[in-house]
N, CA, C, O and CB atoms as a CASP TS submission, in Angstrom:
PFRMAT TS
TARGET T0000
AUTHOR 0000-0000-0000
METHOD Language model
MODEL 1
PARENT N/A
ATOM      1  N   MET     1     -79.692  85.104-108.626  1.00  0.00           N
ATOM      2  CA  MET     1     -80.438  84.607-107.396  1.00  0.00           C
ATOM      3  C   MET     1     -80.162  85.639-106.366  1.00  0.00           C
ATOM      4  O   MET     1     -78.997  85.974-106.153  1.00  0.00           O
ATOM      5  CB  MET     1     -79.974  83.123-106.885  1.00  0.00           C
ATOM      6  N   LYS     2     -81.179  86.181-105.692  1.00  0.00           N
ATOM      7  CA  LYS     2     -80.915  87.254-104.664  1.00  0.00           C
ATOM      8  C   LYS     2     -80.509  86.558-103.375  1.00  0.00           C
ATOM      9  O   LYS     2     -81.045  85.534-102.953  1.00  0.00           O
ATOM     10  CB  LYS     2     -82.207  88.195-104.415  1.00  0.00           C
ATOM     11  N   GLN     3     -79.416  87.274-102.735  1.00  0.00           N
ATOM     12  CA  GLN     3     -78.767  86.671-101.489  1.00  0.00           C
ATOM     13  C   GLN     3     -78.658  87.904-100.561  1.00  0.00           C
ATOM     14  O   GLN     3     -78.533  89.042-101.015  1.00  0.00           O
ATOM     15  CB  GLN     3     -77.234  85.934-101.788  1.00  0.00           C
ATOM     16  N   ALA     4     -78.711  87.634 -99.278  1.00  0.00           N
ATOM     17  CA  ALA     4     -78.668  88.659 -98.262  1.00  0.00           C
ATOM     18  C   ALA     4     -77.116  89.007 -97.929  1.00  0.00           C
ATOM     19  O   ALA     4     -76.260  88.129 -97.824  1.00  0.00           O
ATOM     20  CB  ALA     4     -79.477  88.142 -96.948  1.00  0.00           C
ATOM     21  N   ILE     5     -76.875  90.305 -97.785  1.00  0.00           N
ATOM     22  CA  ILE     5     -75.592  90.735 -97.374  1.00  0.00           C
ATOM     23  C   ILE     5     -75.446  90.427 -95.855  1.00  0.00           C
ATOM     24  O   ILE     5     -76.323  90.780 -95.066  1.00  0.00           O
ATOM     25  CB  ILE     5     -75.397  92.245 -97.696  1.00  0.00           C
ATOM     26  N   VAL     6     -74.340  89.774 -95.461  1.00  0.00           N
ATOM     27  CA  VAL     6     -74.074  89.441 -94.104  1.00  0.00           C
ATOM     28  C   VAL     6     -72.985  90.234 -93.457  1.00  0.00           C
ATOM     29  O   VAL     6     -72.917  90.343 -92.233  1.00  0.00           O
ATOM     30  CB  VAL     6     -73.759  88.062 -94.018  1.00  0.00           C
ATOM     31  N   GLY     7     -72.138  90.786 -94.275  1.00  0.00           N
ATOM     32  CA  GLY     7     -70.922  91.538 -93.828  1.00  0.00           C
ATOM     33  C   GLY     7     -70.172  92.010 -95.054  1.00  0.00           C
ATOM     34  O   GLY     7     -70.519  91.769 -96.210  1.00  0.00           O
ATOM     35  N   PHE     8     -69.054  92.742 -94.670  1.00  0.00           N
ATOM     36  CA  PHE     8     -68.288  93.450 -95.644  1.00  0.00           C
ATOM     37  C   PHE     8     -66.784  93.167 -95.307  1.00  0.00           C
ATOM     38  O   PHE     8     -66.436  92.906 -94.156  1.00  0.00           O
ATOM     39  CB  PHE     8     -68.645  95.008 -95.633  1.00  0.00           C
ATOM     40  N   LEU     9     -65.921  93.229 -96.340  1.00  0.00           N
ATOM     41  CA  LEU     9     -64.561  93.203 -96.192  1.00  0.00           C
ATOM     42  C   LEU     9     -63.834  93.990 -97.309  1.00  0.00           C
ATOM     43  O   LEU     9     -64.375  94.156 -98.402  1.00  0.00           O
ATOM     44  CB  LEU     9     -64.131  91.814 -96.138  1.00  0.00           C
ATOM     45  N   LEU    10     -62.636  94.460 -97.033  1.00  0.00           N
ATOM     46  CA  LEU    10     -61.820  95.169 -98.122  1.00  0.00           C
ATOM     47  C   LEU    10     -60.929  94.206 -98.898  1.00  0.00           C
ATOM     48  O   LEU    10     -60.228  93.430 -98.248  1.00  0.00           O
ATOM     49  CB  LEU    10     -60.906  96.288 -97.494  1.00  0.00           C
ATOM     50  N   ASP    11     -60.893  94.185-100.226  1.00  0.00           N
ATOM     51  CA  ASP    11     -60.044  93.421-100.883  1.00  0.00           C
ATOM     52  C   ASP    11     -58.681  94.015-100.920  1.00  0.00           C
ATOM     53  O   ASP    11     -58.490  95.071-100.317  1.00  0.00           O
ATOM     54  CB  ASP    11     -60.543  93.170-102.136  1.00  0.00           C
ATOM     55  N   GLU    12     -57.635  93.388-101.626  1.00  0.00           N
ATOM     56  CA  GLU    12     -56.216  93.819-101.587  1.00  0.00           C
ATOM     57  C   GLU    12     -56.023  95.169-102.107  1.00  0.00           C
ATOM     58  O   GLU    12     -55.055  95.838-101.747  1.00  0.00           O
ATOM     59  CB  GLU    12     -55.354  92.899-102.352  1.00  0.00           C
ATOM     60  N   GLU    13     -56.999  95.662-103.037  1.00  0.00           N
ATOM     61  CA  GLU    13     -57.003  97.073-103.539  1.00  0.00           C
ATOM     62  C   GLU    13     -57.769  97.991-102.785  1.00  0.00           C
ATOM     63  O   GLU    13     -57.923  99.124-103.240  1.00  0.00           O
ATOM     64  CB  GLU    13     -57.480  97.151-104.859  1.00  0.00           C
ATOM     65  N   GLU    14     -58.301  97.658-101.644  1.00  0.00           N
ATOM     66  CA  GLU    14     -59.124  98.398-100.687  1.00  0.00           C
ATOM     67  C   GLU    14     -60.461  98.729-101.365  1.00  0.00           C
ATOM     68  O   GLU    14     -60.981  99.823-101.147  1.00  0.00           O
ATOM     69  CB  GLU    14     -58.391  99.711-100.194  1.00  0.00           C
ATOM     70  N   HIS    15     -61.016  97.870-102.143  1.00  0.00           N
ATOM     71  CA  HIS    15     -62.383  98.000-102.640  1.00  0.00           C
ATOM     72  C   HIS    15     -63.249  97.247-101.724  1.00  0.00           C
ATOM     73  O   HIS    15     -62.818  96.215-101.210  1.00  0.00           O
ATOM     74  CB  HIS    15     -62.543  97.499-104.082  1.00  0.00           C
ATOM     75  N   TRP    16     -64.576  97.727-101.446  1.00  0.00           N
ATOM     76  CA  TRP    16     -65.504  97.079-100.540  1.00  0.00           C
ATOM     77  C   TRP    16     -66.101  95.763-101.257  1.00  0.00           C
ATOM     78  O   TRP    16     -66.458  95.808-102.434  1.00  0.00           O
ATOM     79  CB  TRP    16     -66.674  98.126-100.124  1.00  0.00           C
ATOM     80  N   VAL    17     -66.176  94.763-100.597  1.00  0.00           N
ATOM     81  CA  VAL    17     -66.699  93.442-100.977  1.00  0.00           C
ATOM     82  C   VAL    17     -67.840  93.159-100.042  1.00  0.00           C
ATOM     83  O   VAL    17     -67.687  93.387 -98.842  1.00  0.00           O
ATOM     84  CB  VAL    17     -65.597  92.307-100.906  1.00  0.00           C
ATOM     85  N   ALA    18     -68.944  92.692-100.488  1.00  0.00           N
ATOM     86  CA  ALA    18     -70.115  92.177 -99.658  1.00  0.00           C
ATOM     87  C   ALA    18     -69.868  90.657 -99.457  1.00  0.00           C
ATOM     88  O   ALA    18     -69.555  89.893-100.369  1.00  0.00           O
ATOM     89  CB  ALA    18     -71.588  92.449-100.407  1.00  0.00           C
ATOM     90  N   LYS    19     -70.038  90.317 -98.199  1.00  0.00           N
ATOM     91  CA  LYS    19     -70.143  88.814 -98.000  1.00  0.00           C
ATOM     92  C   LYS    19     -71.636  88.421 -97.972  1.00  0.00           C
ATOM     93  O   LYS    19     -72.445  88.945 -97.206  1.00  0.00           O
ATOM     94  CB  LYS    19     -69.417  88.345 -96.618  1.00  0.00           C
ATOM     95  N   LEU    20     -71.927  87.488 -98.837  1.00  0.00           N
ATOM     96  CA  LEU    20     -73.351  87.102 -98.934  1.00  0.00           C
ATOM     97  C   LEU    20     -73.674  85.821 -98.132  1.00  0.00           C
ATOM     98  O   LEU    20     -72.804  85.011 -97.813  1.00  0.00           O
ATOM     99  CB  LEU    20     -73.732  86.892-100.412  1.00  0.00           C
ATOM    100  N   SER    21     -74.957  85.696 -97.834  1.00  0.00           N
ATOM    101  CA  SER    21     -75.408  84.618 -96.986  1.00  0.00           C
ATOM    102  C   SER    21     -75.153  83.258 -97.674  1.00  0.00           C
ATOM    103  O   SER    21     -75.082  82.244 -96.979  1.00  0.00           O
ATOM    104  CB  SER    21     -76.907  84.796 -96.650  1.00  0.00           C
ATOM    105  N   CYS    22     -75.012  83.203 -99.023  1.00  0.00           N
ATOM    106  CA  CYS    22     -74.729  81.956 -99.813  1.00  0.00           C
ATOM    107  C   CYS    22     -73.362  81.454 -99.690  1.00  0.00           C
ATOM    108  O   CYS    22     -73.047  80.312-100.024  1.00  0.00           O
ATOM    109  CB  CYS    22     -74.987  82.168-101.239  1.00  0.00           C
ATOM    110  N   GLY    23     -72.436  82.443 -99.137  1.00  0.00           N
ATOM    111  CA  GLY    23     -70.975  82.023 -99.101  1.00  0.00           C
ATOM    112  C   GLY    23     -70.186  82.694-100.166  1.00  0.00           C
ATOM    113  O   GLY    23     -68.964  82.547-100.188  1.00  0.00           O
ATOM    114  N   HIS    24     -70.773  83.390-101.013  1.00  0.00           N
ATOM    115  CA  HIS    24     -70.015  84.133-102.093  1.00  0.00           C
ATOM    116  C   HIS    24     -69.764  85.570-101.617  1.00  0.00           C
ATOM    117  O   HIS    24     -70.379  86.117-100.701  1.00  0.00           O
ATOM    118  CB  HIS    24     -70.831  84.146-103.490  1.00  0.00           C
ATOM    119  N   ASN    25     -68.766  86.122-102.368  1.00  0.00           N
ATOM    120  CA  ASN    25     -68.380  87.514-102.143  1.00  0.00           C
ATOM    121  C   ASN    25     -68.650  88.279-103.369  1.00  0.00           C
ATOM    122  O   ASN    25     -68.543  87.697-104.449  1.00  0.00           O
ATOM    123  CB  ASN    25     -66.921  87.650-101.742  1.00  0.00           C
ATOM    124  N   GLN    26     -68.988  89.523-103.325  1.00  0.00           N
ATOM    125  CA  GLN    26     -69.281  90.374-104.431  1.00  0.00           C
ATOM    126  C   GLN    26     -68.917  91.829-104.258  1.00  0.00           C
ATOM    127  O   GLN    26     -69.361  92.463-103.300  1.00  0.00           O
ATOM    128  CB  GLN    26     -70.667  90.276-104.723  1.00  0.00           C
ATOM    129  N   HIS    27     -68.113  92.384-105.168  1.00  0.00           N
ATOM    130  CA  HIS    27     -67.655  93.724-105.082  1.00  0.00           C
ATOM    131  C   HIS    27     -68.908  94.693-105.067  1.00  0.00           C
ATOM    132  O   HIS    27     -69.851  94.543-105.844  1.00  0.00           O
ATOM    133  CB  HIS    27     -66.682  94.028-106.280  1.00  0.00           C
ATOM    134  N   VAL    28     -68.843  95.657-104.158  1.00  0.00           N
ATOM    135  CA  VAL    28     -69.945  96.705-104.170  1.00  0.00           C
ATOM    136  C   VAL    28     -69.334  98.062-104.148  1.00  0.00           C
ATOM    137  O   VAL    28     -69.513  98.836-103.208  1.00  0.00           O
ATOM    138  CB  VAL    28     -70.925  96.557-102.944  1.00  0.00           C
ATOM    139  N   ARG    29     -68.576  98.357-105.243  1.00  0.00           N
ATOM    140  CA  ARG    29     -67.800  99.620-105.454  1.00  0.00           C
ATOM    141  C   ARG    29     -68.687 100.834-105.617  1.00  0.00           C
ATOM    142  O   ARG    29     -69.792 100.800-106.157  1.00  0.00           O
ATOM    143  CB  ARG    29     -66.909  99.499-106.688  1.00  0.00           C
ATOM    144  N   HIS    30     -68.081 101.967-105.077  1.00  0.00           N
ATOM    145  CA  HIS    30     -68.739 103.255-105.373  1.00  0.00           C
ATOM    146  C   HIS    30     -67.850 103.860-106.425  1.00  0.00           C
ATOM    147  O   HIS    30     -66.741 104.263-106.074  1.00  0.00           O
ATOM    148  CB  HIS    30     -68.908 104.215-104.074  1.00  0.00           C
ATOM    149  N   ASN    31     -68.238 103.966-107.723  1.00  0.00           N
ATOM    150  CA  ASN    31     -67.335 104.469-108.702  1.00  0.00           C
ATOM    151  C   ASN    31     -68.209 105.243-109.742  1.00  0.00           C
ATOM    152  O   ASN    31     -68.453 104.783-110.857  1.00  0.00           O
ATOM    153  CB  ASN    31     -66.486 103.291-109.360  1.00  0.00           C
ATOM    154  N   PRO    32     -68.614 106.325-109.341  1.00  0.00           N
ATOM    155  CA  PRO    32     -69.431 107.236-110.270  1.00  0.00           C
ATOM    156  C   PRO    32     -68.662 107.472-111.585  1.00  0.00           C
ATOM    157  O   PRO    32     -67.432 107.487-111.567  1.00  0.00           O
ATOM    158  CB  PRO    32     -69.741 108.668-109.567  1.00  0.00           C
ATOM    159  N   PRO    33     -69.328 107.648-112.677  1.00  0.00           N
ATOM    160  CA  PRO    33     -70.737 107.490-112.842  1.00  0.00           C
ATOM    161  C   PRO    33     -71.272 106.081-113.131  1.00  0.00           C
ATOM    162  O   PRO    33     -72.468 105.843-113.300  1.00  0.00           O
ATOM    163  CB  PRO    33     -71.140 108.348-113.887  1.00  0.00           C
ATOM    164  N   TRP    34     -70.284 105.157-113.176  1.00  0.00           N
ATOM    165  CA  TRP    34     -70.749 103.774-113.579  1.00  0.00           C
ATOM    166  C   TRP    34     -71.544 103.034-112.356  1.00  0.00           C
ATOM    167  O   TRP    34     -72.570 102.383-112.552  1.00  0.00           O
ATOM    168  CB  TRP    34     -69.424 102.871-114.029  1.00  0.00           C
ATOM    169  N   GLN    35     -71.006 103.195-111.201  1.00  0.00           N
ATOM    170  CA  GLN    35     -71.622 102.615-110.024  1.00  0.00           C
ATOM    171  C   GLN    35     -71.849 103.549-108.856  1.00  0.00           C
ATOM    172  O   GLN    35     -70.900 103.945-108.179  1.00  0.00           O
ATOM    173  CB  GLN    35     -70.813 101.517-109.574  1.00  0.00           C
ATOM    174  N   ASN    36     -73.132 103.914-108.610  1.00  0.00           N
ATOM    175  CA  ASN    36     -73.401 104.965-107.664  1.00  0.00           C
ATOM    176  C   ASN    36     -73.874 104.236-106.223  1.00  0.00           C
ATOM    177  O   ASN    36     -75.052 104.070-105.909  1.00  0.00           O
ATOM    178  CB  ASN    36     -74.582 105.992-108.310  1.00  0.00           C
ATOM    179  N   ARG    37     -72.824 103.871-105.489  1.00  0.00           N
ATOM    180  CA  ARG    37     -73.114 103.217-104.261  1.00  0.00           C
ATOM    181  C   ARG    37     -72.427 104.004-103.063  1.00  0.00           C
ATOM    182  O   ARG    37     -71.547 103.515-102.354  1.00  0.00           O
ATOM    183  CB  ARG    37     -72.630 101.726-104.339  1.00  0.00           C
ATOM    184  N   SER    38     -72.900 105.183-102.941  1.00  0.00           N
ATOM    185  CA  SER    38     -72.147 106.108-101.908  1.00  0.00           C
ATOM    186  C   SER    38     -72.298 105.601-100.475  1.00  0.00           C
ATOM    187  O   SER    38     -71.515 105.992 -99.610  1.00  0.00           O
ATOM    188  CB  SER    38     -72.715 107.626-101.955  1.00  0.00           C
ATOM    189  N   TRP    39     -73.354 104.679-100.179  1.00  0.00           N
ATOM    190  CA  TRP    39     -73.492 104.097 -98.926  1.00  0.00           C
ATOM    191  C   TRP    39     -72.334 103.223 -98.471  1.00  0.00           C
ATOM    192  O   TRP    39     -72.100 103.082 -97.271  1.00  0.00           O
ATOM    193  CB  TRP    39     -74.680 103.357 -98.924  1.00  0.00           C
ATOM    194  N   VAL    40     -71.632 102.655 -99.383  1.00  0.00           N
ATOM    195  CA  VAL    40     -70.488 101.734 -99.101  1.00  0.00           C
ATOM    196  C   VAL    40     -69.278 102.441 -98.466  1.00  0.00           C
ATOM    197  O   VAL    40     -68.443 101.810 -97.818  1.00  0.00           O
ATOM    198  CB  VAL    40     -70.035 101.054-100.404  1.00  0.00           C
ATOM    199  N   VAL    41     -69.209 103.726 -98.664  1.00  0.00           N
ATOM    200  CA  VAL    41     -67.957 104.441 -98.123  1.00  0.00           C
ATOM    201  C   VAL    41     -68.051 104.740 -96.668  1.00  0.00           C
ATOM    202  O   VAL    41     -67.037 105.137 -96.094  1.00  0.00           O
ATOM    203  CB  VAL    41     -67.706 105.776 -98.859  1.00  0.00           C
ATOM    204  N   THR    42     -69.148 104.592 -96.022  1.00  0.00           N
ATOM    205  CA  THR    42     -69.283 104.853 -94.586  1.00  0.00           C
ATOM    206  C   THR    42     -69.678 103.556 -93.814  1.00  0.00           C
ATOM    207  O   THR    42     -70.362 102.661 -94.309  1.00  0.00           O
ATOM    208  CB  THR    42     -70.348 105.971 -94.350  1.00  0.00           C
ATOM    209  N   GLU    43     -69.186 103.552 -92.575  1.00  0.00           N
ATOM    210  CA  GLU    43     -69.593 102.330 -91.822  1.00  0.00           C
ATOM    211  C   GLU    43     -71.059 102.280 -91.596  1.00  0.00           C
ATOM    212  O   GLU    43     -71.632 101.199 -91.732  1.00  0.00           O
ATOM    213  CB  GLU    43     -68.893 102.254 -90.484  1.00  0.00           C
ATOM    214  N   GLU    44     -71.780 103.437 -91.235  1.00  0.00           N
ATOM    215  CA  GLU    44     -73.122 103.392 -91.128  1.00  0.00           C
ATOM    216  C   GLU    44     -73.938 102.977 -92.291  1.00  0.00           C
ATOM    217  O   GLU    44     -74.893 102.210 -92.164  1.00  0.00           O
ATOM    218  CB  GLU    44     -73.500 104.552 -90.742  1.00  0.00           C
ATOM    219  N   GLY    45     -73.534 103.523 -93.523  1.00  0.00           N
ATOM    220  CA  GLY    45     -74.025 102.993 -94.709  1.00  0.00           C
ATOM    221  C   GLY    45     -73.944 101.465 -94.932  1.00  0.00           C
ATOM    222  O   GLY    45     -74.916 100.842 -95.360  1.00  0.00           O
ATOM    223  N   ARG    46     -72.861 100.922 -94.657  1.00  0.00           N
ATOM    224  CA  ARG    46     -72.680  99.578 -94.791  1.00  0.00           C
ATOM    225  C   ARG    46     -73.543  98.775 -93.736  1.00  0.00           C
ATOM    226  O   ARG    46     -74.082  97.716 -94.058  1.00  0.00           O
ATOM    227  CB  ARG    46     -71.222  99.293 -94.678  1.00  0.00           C
ATOM    228  N   LYS    47     -73.648  99.267 -92.568  1.00  0.00           N
ATOM    229  CA  LYS    47     -74.463  98.556 -91.581  1.00  0.00           C
ATOM    230  C   LYS    47     -75.936  98.519 -91.904  1.00  0.00           C
ATOM    231  O   LYS    47     -76.683  97.597 -91.577  1.00  0.00           O
ATOM    232  CB  LYS    47     -74.285  99.173 -90.254  1.00  0.00           C
ATOM    233  N   ARG    48     -76.305  99.634 -92.597  1.00  0.00           N
ATOM    234  CA  ARG    48     -77.786  99.735 -93.033  1.00  0.00           C
ATOM    235  C   ARG    48     -78.069  98.642 -94.124  1.00  0.00           C
ATOM    236  O   ARG    48     -79.206  98.202 -94.293  1.00  0.00           O
ATOM    237  CB  ARG    48     -78.133 101.254 -93.651  1.00  0.00           C
ATOM    238  N   LYS    49     -77.087  98.260 -94.789  1.00  0.00           N
ATOM    239  CA  LYS    49     -77.286  97.225 -95.974  1.00  0.00           C
ATOM    240  C   LYS    49     -77.224  95.716 -95.462  1.00  0.00           C
ATOM    241  O   LYS    49     -77.538  94.779 -96.195  1.00  0.00           O
ATOM    242  CB  LYS    49     -76.082  97.437 -97.136  1.00  0.00           C
ATOM    243  N   ILE    50     -76.804  95.558 -94.176  1.00  0.00           N
ATOM    244  CA  ILE    50     -76.831  94.186 -93.691  1.00  0.00           C
ATOM    245  C   ILE    50     -78.353  93.549 -93.746  1.00  0.00           C
ATOM    246  O   ILE    50     -79.297  94.029 -93.118  1.00  0.00           O
ATOM    247  CB  ILE    50     -76.246  94.181 -92.179  1.00  0.00           C
ATOM    248  N   GLY    51     -78.427  92.499 -94.520  1.00  0.00           N
ATOM    249  CA  GLY    51     -79.765  91.871 -94.546  1.00  0.00           C
ATOM    250  C   GLY    51     -80.375  92.204 -95.942  1.00  0.00           C
ATOM    251  O   GLY    51     -81.272  91.513 -96.426  1.00  0.00           O
ATOM    252  N   PHE    52     -79.822  93.346 -96.596  1.00  0.00           N
ATOM    253  CA  PHE    52     -80.310  93.637 -97.958  1.00  0.00           C
ATOM    254  C   PHE    52     -79.941  92.596 -98.992  1.00  0.00           C
ATOM    255  O   PHE    52     -78.804  92.125 -99.012  1.00  0.00           O
ATOM    256  CB  PHE    52     -79.783  94.953 -98.405  1.00  0.00           C
ATOM    257  N   ARG    53     -80.878  92.224 -99.853  1.00  0.00           N
ATOM    258  CA  ARG    53     -80.761  91.217-100.791  1.00  0.00           C
ATOM    259  C   ARG    53     -80.246  91.757-102.115  1.00  0.00           C
ATOM    260  O   ARG    53     -80.892  92.625-102.702  1.00  0.00           O
ATOM    261  CB  ARG    53     -82.045  90.544-100.948  1.00  0.00           C
ATOM    262  N   ILE    54     -79.071  91.264-102.625  1.00  0.00           N
ATOM    263  CA  ILE    54     -78.508  91.681-103.984  1.00  0.00           C
ATOM    264  C   ILE    54     -78.481  90.339-104.871  1.00  0.00           C
ATOM    265  O   ILE    54     -78.508  89.242-104.314  1.00  0.00           O
ATOM    266  CB  ILE    54     -76.924  92.374-103.829  1.00  0.00           C
ATOM    267  N   ASN    55     -78.432  90.450-106.124  1.00  0.00           N
ATOM    268  CA  ASN    55     -78.308  89.430-107.042  1.00  0.00           C
ATOM    269  C   ASN    55     -76.838  88.887-106.961  1.00  0.00           C
ATOM    270  O   ASN    55     -75.873  89.647-107.048  1.00  0.00           O
ATOM    271  CB  ASN    55     -78.695  89.936-108.441  1.00  0.00           C
ATOM    272  N   CYS    56     -76.726  87.618-106.802  1.00  0.00           N
ATOM    273  CA  CYS    56     -75.487  86.959-106.747  1.00  0.00           C
ATOM    274  C   CYS    56     -75.356  86.174-108.088  1.00  0.00           C
ATOM    275  O   CYS    56     -76.013  85.169-108.358  1.00  0.00           O
ATOM    276  CB  CYS    56     -75.395  86.035-105.474  1.00  0.00           C
ATOM    277  N   LYS    57     -74.424  86.760-108.895  1.00  0.00           N
ATOM    278  CA  LYS    57     -74.132  86.020-110.164  1.00  0.00           C
ATOM    279  C   LYS    57     -73.450  84.762-110.037  1.00  0.00           C
ATOM    280  O   LYS    57     -73.619  83.877-110.876  1.00  0.00           O
ATOM    281  CB  LYS    57     -73.350  86.807-111.034  1.00  0.00           C
ATOM    282  N   LYS    58     -72.658  84.612-109.006  1.00  0.00           N
ATOM    283  CA  LYS    58     -72.033  83.367-108.720  1.00  0.00           C
ATOM    284  C   LYS    58     -72.924  82.269-108.413  1.00  0.00           C
ATOM    285  O   LYS    58     -72.640  81.136-108.803  1.00  0.00           O
ATOM    286  CB  LYS    58     -71.155  83.513-107.676  1.00  0.00           C
ATOM    287  N   CYS    59     -74.040  82.514-107.711  1.00  0.00           N
ATOM    288  CA  CYS    59     -75.004  81.532-107.539  1.00  0.00           C
ATOM    289  C   CYS    59     -75.707  81.127-108.792  1.00  0.00           C
ATOM    290  O   CYS    59     -76.087  79.968-108.960  1.00  0.00           O
ATOM    291  CB  CYS    59     -75.929  81.967-106.590  1.00  0.00           C
ATOM    292  N   ASP    60     -75.894  82.128-109.722  1.00  0.00           N
ATOM    293  CA  ASP    60     -76.509  81.786-110.962  1.00  0.00           C
ATOM    294  C   ASP    60     -75.658  80.844-111.809  1.00  0.00           C
ATOM    295  O   ASP    60     -76.195  80.126-112.653  1.00  0.00           O
ATOM    296  CB  ASP    60     -76.808  83.020-111.716  1.00  0.00           C
ATOM    297  N   LEU    61     -74.349  80.832-111.604  1.00  0.00           N
ATOM    298  CA  LEU    61     -73.368  80.009-112.329  1.00  0.00           C
ATOM    299  C   LEU    61     -73.094  78.847-111.615  1.00  0.00           C
ATOM    300  O   LEU    61     -72.368  78.026-112.176  1.00  0.00           O
ATOM    301  CB  LEU    61     -72.126  80.694-112.595  1.00  0.00           C
ATOM    302  N   ASN    62     -73.540  78.579-110.430  1.00  0.00           N
ATOM    303  CA  ASN    62     -73.294  77.442-109.506  1.00  0.00           C
ATOM    304  C   ASN    62     -71.728  77.324-109.197  1.00  0.00           C
ATOM    305  O   ASN    62     -71.121  76.253-109.192  1.00  0.00           O
ATOM    306  CB  ASN    62     -73.859  76.062-110.170  1.00  0.00           C
ATOM    307  N   ALA    63     -71.160  78.581-108.940  1.00  0.00           N
ATOM    308  CA  ALA    63     -69.830  78.710-108.610  1.00  0.00           C
ATOM    309  C   ALA    63     -69.574  78.150-107.170  1.00  0.00           C
ATOM    310  O   ALA    63     -70.512  78.115-106.373  1.00  0.00           O
ATOM    311  CB  ALA    63     -69.428  80.154-108.748  1.00  0.00           C
ATOM    312  N   PRO    64     -68.290  77.698-106.809  1.00  0.00           N
ATOM    313  CA  PRO    64     -68.069  77.272-105.489  1.00  0.00           C
ATOM    314  C   PRO    64     -68.031  78.493-104.512  1.00  0.00           C
ATOM    315  O   PRO    64     -67.802  79.634-104.913  1.00  0.00           O
ATOM    316  CB  PRO    64     -66.782  76.466-105.434  1.00  0.00           C
ATOM    317  N   LYS    65     -68.263  78.189-103.246  1.00  0.00           N
ATOM    318  CA  LYS    65     -68.306  79.304-102.255  1.00  0.00           C
ATOM    319  C   LYS    65     -66.901  79.965-102.123  1.00  0.00           C
ATOM    320  O   LYS    65     -65.890  79.321-102.402  1.00  0.00           O
ATOM    321  CB  LYS    65     -68.794  78.765-100.833  1.00  0.00           C
ATOM    322  N   ASP    66     -66.849  81.191-101.716  1.00  0.00           N
ATOM    323  CA  ASP    66     -65.725  81.997-101.520  1.00  0.00           C
ATOM    324  C   ASP    66     -65.316  81.859-100.104  1.00  0.00           C
ATOM    325  O   ASP    66     -64.131  82.038 -99.825  1.00  0.00           O
ATOM    326  CB  ASP    66     -65.987  83.411-101.892  1.00  0.00           C
ATOM    327  N   TRP    67     -66.173  81.559 -99.178  1.00  0.00           N
ATOM    328  CA  TRP    67     -65.899  81.476 -97.723  1.00  0.00           C
ATOM    329  C   TRP    67     -66.870  80.531 -97.063  1.00  0.00           C
ATOM    330  O   TRP    67     -67.943  80.294 -97.616  1.00  0.00           O
ATOM    331  CB  TRP    67     -65.987  82.869 -97.056  1.00  0.00           C
ATOM    332  N   ARG    68     -66.554  79.984 -95.920  1.00  0.00           N
ATOM    333  CA  ARG    68     -67.545  79.090 -95.152  1.00  0.00           C
ATOM    334  C   ARG    68     -68.030  79.794 -93.957  1.00  0.00           C
ATOM    335  O   ARG    68     -68.836  79.248 -93.204  1.00  0.00           O
ATOM    336  CB  ARG    68     -66.908  77.730 -94.703  1.00  0.00           C
TER
END
């Protein structure tokens, strides 16, 4: 299910995590060649993705929310 990105945070290993409008969190790592998300490494790039909708796997599984 597609959900909008509403913010970002760093996890304990300093990997970027998107906060989604549904209340779930999802990693958005830049880890070439497996994941090419160079936009996540700059503040400007992350700001441009606010409101962008990504697939939330946790919604598909009916998982409890990560935050309120």
